[in-house]
C-alpha positions in Angstrom: -3.2 -7.9 -20.5 0.5 -8.6 -20.1 1.0 -12.3 -19.5 2.9 -13.3 -16.2 5.6 -15.1 -18.1 7.1 -11.7 -19.2 7.9 -11.3 -15.4 10.0 -14.2 -14.1 11.7 -15.0 -10.9 15.3 -13.7 -11.0 17.9 -16.5 -10.9 21.5 -16.5 -10.0 21.2 -13.9 -7.1 20.4 -15.2 -3.6 17.1 -13.8 -2.5 18.6 -13.6 1.0 20.6 -10.6 -0.3 17.6 -8.8 -1.8 16.0 -7.6 1.3 17.1 -8.1 4.9 17.7 -5.9 7.9 20.6 -3.7 7.0 21.4 -5.4 3.7 20.9 -3.8 0.3 21.5 -5.0 -3.2 24.1 -3.7 -5.6 23.0 -0.4 -7.3 20.6 0.4 -4.3 21.5 3.4 -2.3 22.2 2.5 1.3 19.5 3.4 3.9 20.8 3.2 7.5 17.4 2.7 8.9 16.1 -0.9 9.3 13.2 -1.9 7.2 10.0 -0.3 8.4 11.6 2.4 10.5 11.2 5.0 7.8 7.5 4.0 7.4 7.1 4.3 11.2 8.2 7.9 10.9 5.9 8.6 8.1 3.1 7.4 10.3 3.9 9.7 13.0 4.3 12.6 10.7 0.8 12.1 9.0 -1.2 11.4 12.2 0.0 13.7 15.0 1.9 16.8 16.0 3.8 16.6 19.4 3.2 19.4 21.9 5.7 20.9 24.2 4.2 18.9 27.2 4.7 15.6 25.3 1.0 15.1 24.4 -0.2 14.9 20.8 -2.5 16.8 18.7 -4.4 14.9 15.9 -3.9 15.8 12.2 -7.1 15.4 10.4 -7.1 14.0 6.9 -10.8 14.0 6.1 -11.6 14.0 2.4 -12.5 17.3 1.0 -10.7 19.3 3.8 -7.6 21.4 4.0 -6.1 18.7 6.1 -6.4 16.1 3.1 -4.8 18.8 0.9 -1.9 19.3 3.5 -1.3 15.6 3.8 -1.1 15.5 -0.1 1.5 18.3 0.2 3.6 16.3 2.6 3.5 13.1 0.6 4.5 14.9 -2.6 7.5 16.5 -0.6 8.5 13.0 0.7 8.4 11.6 -2.8 10.5 14.6 -4.1 13.1 14.1 -1.3 13.6 10.6 -2.3 14.4 11.7 -5.9 11.2 11.6 -7.6 9.2 14.4 -9.3 5.8 13.8 -7.9 2.8 15.4 -9.5 -0.7 16.0 -8.4 -3.7 14.6 -10.2 -6.7 16.7 -9.3 -10.3 15.5 -9.6 -13.8 16.3 -8.4 -16.6 14.2 -7.1 -20.1 14.6 -5.7 -20.8 13.4 -2.1 -24.1 14.1 -0.2 -25.1 16.4 -3.1 -22.1 18.6 -2.8 -19.1 19.0 -5.2 -15.7 18.3 -3.7 -12.2 18.6 -4.9 -9.4 16.1 -4.0 -6.1 15.0 -5.6 -3.9 12.1 -6.0 -0.2 12.2 -5.8 1.7 10.2 -8.4 5.4 9.4 -8.6 6.9 7.5 -11.5 10.4 5.8 -11.9 11.1 4.5 -15.3 12.8 1.1 -15.7 16.0 0.7 -17.4 15.9 -0.2 -21.1 18.3 -0.2 -24.0 15.6 1.2 -26.3 12.0 2.6 -26.0 9.6 -0.3 -25.4 5.8 0.5 -25.2 5.2 -3.0 -23.7 7.6 -2.6 -20.9 5.8 -4.1 -17.8 4.3 -1.6 -15.4 3.9 -2.1 -11.6 1.6 0.1 -9.8 1.7 0.6 -6.0 -1.0 2.5 -4.2 -2.5 3.6 -0.8 -5.1 6.2 0.2 -4.1 8.9 2.5 -7.4 10.4 3.6 -8.9 9.2 6.8 -12.1 9.2 8.7 -13.0 12.0 11.2 -13.6 9.4 14.1 -10.0 8.4 14.4 -6.5 9.5 13.9 -5.9 7.2 10.8 -2.8 5.7 11.9 -3.8 2.2 10.9 -6.3 3.3 8.3 -4.4 4.4 6.3 -1.2 6.2 7.3 0.2 2.8 7.6 -0.3 1.8 4.0 0.9 5.1 2.8 4.1 4.9 4.9 5.0 1.4 3.5 4.4 2.6 0.0 6.7 5.7 0.6 9.3 3.6 2.1 9.4 1.1 -0.8 9.4 4.1 -3.1 12.5 5.5 -1.3 14.3 2.1 -1.3 13.6 1.5 -4.9 14.7 5.0 -6.1 18.0 3.8 -7.4 17.3 0.1 -8.0 17.6 -0.8 -11.7 14.6 -2.6 -13.1 13.3 -3.7 -16.4 9.8 -2.5 -15.5 8.3 0.8 -14.7 7.0 1.7 -11.3 4.1 4.1 -10.5 3.5 5.0 -6.9 0.1 6.7 -6.2 -1.2 8.1 -3.0 -5.0 8.2 -3.4 -7.4 10.9 -2.1 -11.1 10.3 -1.3 -11.1 6.6 -0.5 -13.1 6.8 2.7 -16.8 7.2 2.9 -19.0 9.1 1.8 -17.2 9.2 -1.4 -15.6 5.7 -1.5 -12.5 5.0 -3.7 -12.9 8.1 -5.8 -9.3 8.7 -6.2 -8.4 5.3 -7.4 -11.3 5.4 -9.7 -10.2 8.6 -11.3 -6.5 7.3 -11.5 -7.6 3.9 -13.1 -9.9 5.7 -15.6 -6.9 8.0 -16.6 -4.8 4.9 -17.6 -4.3 4.5 -21.3 -5.2 1.3 -23.0 -1.5 0.6 -23.3 -0.8 1.1 -19.7 -3.7 -1.2 -18.8 -2.4 -3.9 -21.1 1.1 -3.6 -19.7 0.2 -3.4 -16.0 1.5 -6.6 -14.6 0.1 -6.0 -11.1 -1.2 -3.2 -8.7 -0.2 -3.6 -5.2 -2.6 -2.0 -2.6 -1.9 -1.2 1.1 -4.5 -0.5 3.6 -4.7 -0.9 7.3 -1.4 -2.7 8.1 -0.3 -2.3 11.8 -3.0 -3.5 14.1 -4.8 -6.7 12.9 -4.0 -10.0 14.4 -2.8 -11.5 11.1 -1.2 -10.1 8.0 -2.7 -11.1 4.7 -2.1 -10.9 1.0 -5.2 -11.2 -1.2 -5.9 -11.4 -5.0 -9.0 -9.8 -6.3 -12.3 -11.3 -7.6 -10.9 -11.2 -11.2 -9.0 -14.3 -9.9 -5.8 -13.1 -11.7 -3.6 -14.6 -8.9 0.0 -15.0 -10.2 1.3 -12.0 -8.1 -0.5 -13.2 -4.9 0.9 -16.7 -5.3 4.3 -15.5 -5.8 4.0 -13.4 -2.7 2.9 -16.5 -0.8 5.7 -18.5 -2.0 8.2 -15.7 -1.0 6.8 -15.2 2.4 7.1 -18.9 3.1 10.7 -18.8 1.9 11.7 -16.0 4.2 9.4 -17.3 7.0 7.4 -14.1 7.0 3.9 -14.4 8.7 1.8 -13.3 5.7 -0.8 -15.7 4.3 -4.1 -15.6 2.5 -7.5 -15.4 4.2 -8.8 -18.8 4.8 -12.3 -18.5 3.0 -14.4 -19.8 5.9 -17.2 -17.5 4.9 -18.6 -19.0 1.7 -19.1 -15.4 0.4 -15.4 -14.7 0.4 -13.4 -17.5 -1.5 -10.1 -18.3 0.1 -7.2 -16.1 -0.9 -9.5 -13.5 -2.6 -11.0 -10.2 -1.4 -14.2 -8.6 -3.0 -14.5 -5.2 -4.6 -15.6 -2.3 -2.5 -13.3 -2.6 0.5 -10.3 -0.5 -0.7 -8.7 1.1 -3.8 -7.7 -2.2 -5.4 -11.2 -2.5 -6.5 -10.7 0.2 -9.2 -7.9 -2.0 -10.8 -9.6 -5.3 -10.2 -12.5 -4.0 -12.3 -10.1 -2.8 -15.1 -8.8 -6.4 -15.3 -5.4 -5.8 -13.7 -4.0 -8.3 -11.3 -4.1 -7.0 -7.9 -2.4 -7.8 -4.5 -4.1 -6.3 -1.5 -2.1 -6.2 1.8 -4.0 -5.8 5.0 -3.8 -6.7 8.6 -7.0 -7.9 10.4 -8.5 -11.1 11.4 -10.7 -13.2 9.0 -11.2 -16.1 11.7 -13.5 -14.1 14.1 -16.7 -12.3 14.1 -18.6 -12.8 10.8 -15.5 -14.2 9.1 -15.3 -11.3 6.8 -12.2 -9.5 8.0 -14.1 -6.5 9.5 -13.2 -7.5 13.0 -9.4 -6.7 13.4 -8.4 -8.3 16.6 -9.6 -10.8 19.0 -8.8 -8.8 22.1 -9.7 -5.4 21.3 -12.1 -5.6 18.4 -11.6 -3.1 15.5 -9.5 0.0 15.5 -10.4 1.5 12.0 -13.0 4.1 11.9 -12.8 4.6 15.7 -10.9 6.8 18.2 -8.7 3.9 18.9 -7.0 4.3 15.5 -4.0 6.3 16.9 -0.3 5.2 17.2 -0.4 5.8 20.7 -3.4 3.6 21.7 -2.3 0.9 19.2 1.2 0.8 20.9 -0.3 0.7 24.3 -2.2 -2.4 23.5 0.3 -4.0 21.1 3.6 -2.6 21.8 5.7 -4.4 19.2 3.1 -4.9 16.5 3.4 -1.8 14.4 7.1 -2.1 13.8 6.9 -5.8 13.2 4.2 -5.4 10.6 5.9 -2.5 8.8 9.1 -4.5 8.6 7.3 -7.5 7.2 5.0 -5.7 4.6 8.3 -3.7 3.4 10.3 -6.8 3.2 7.9 -8.9 1.2 7.3 -6.0 -1.2 10.9 -5.3 -1.8 11.7 -9.0 -2.1 8.8 -9.3 -4.6 9.9 -6.3 -6.7 13.4 -7.4 -6.7 12.5 -10.9 -8.0 10.8 -9.7 -11.1 12.7 -9.7 -14.5 11.4 -8.6 -17.9 
């Protein structure tokens, strides 16, 4: 495993210049949209079609369906429009006794280097794009895919000393949980696993009462700890879960809740972003809001419903998660 000392905090450049609303760093192509606005548009496109009368039709992304394939096609197209050459990683799995097909969408940007270096650090960012049939999948997990896509767009021309891999995972939801990330993690070479400095996972970001950053149960926490320091520095309202439930130690999230699990099991440090409320209900993060309960896996999980109940929350959360990710990525030096 690549030791954290090989990625150190950049010095000599004011971090306030790294990411702020409407501010870009040298070498980064300008994006006129404020942070999070592009992500908001991706959520709209992934979850709904506007009808002539102003109503919306739901876009299904249930795993193993044509809707999931169409979502993968859209994501691949958005990566390509941002200057990547995204590829599909196809795989099969068995659920409820039947064989199904799905695909991950992978986009890669090589870091700048004066010579070939097989030990060059690797940063992986991922989010699942499939959704449960019960809802529209705006929070779970168009929101995670959307932030990942915006980060990819904003990083397209940023020079780094590490490689970036962006992965949109298929088949995360039940009945075949986390099959896309399992397949991707299993496909990583031993060299890639060794040089993987961190895997950043985005899942369900726009509706919960609080924004969290977790490390995994392998307790490799350097990336989470840096995220916490940066969030405090920039007064971003992202923190770790308090650990009030003894089954879930403070600052950690267990395997089996999202795609980070596959990387945690492989021994890679993970950062898991989510928005929920670990201070109510069974203190396990399943109850997202105190006022309206949980949205994921329900008919409430639509952008329209979320904004009716929390008008400002989606854009605030998208901005915050995007800003912290960009600040973290720009803070890393090989």
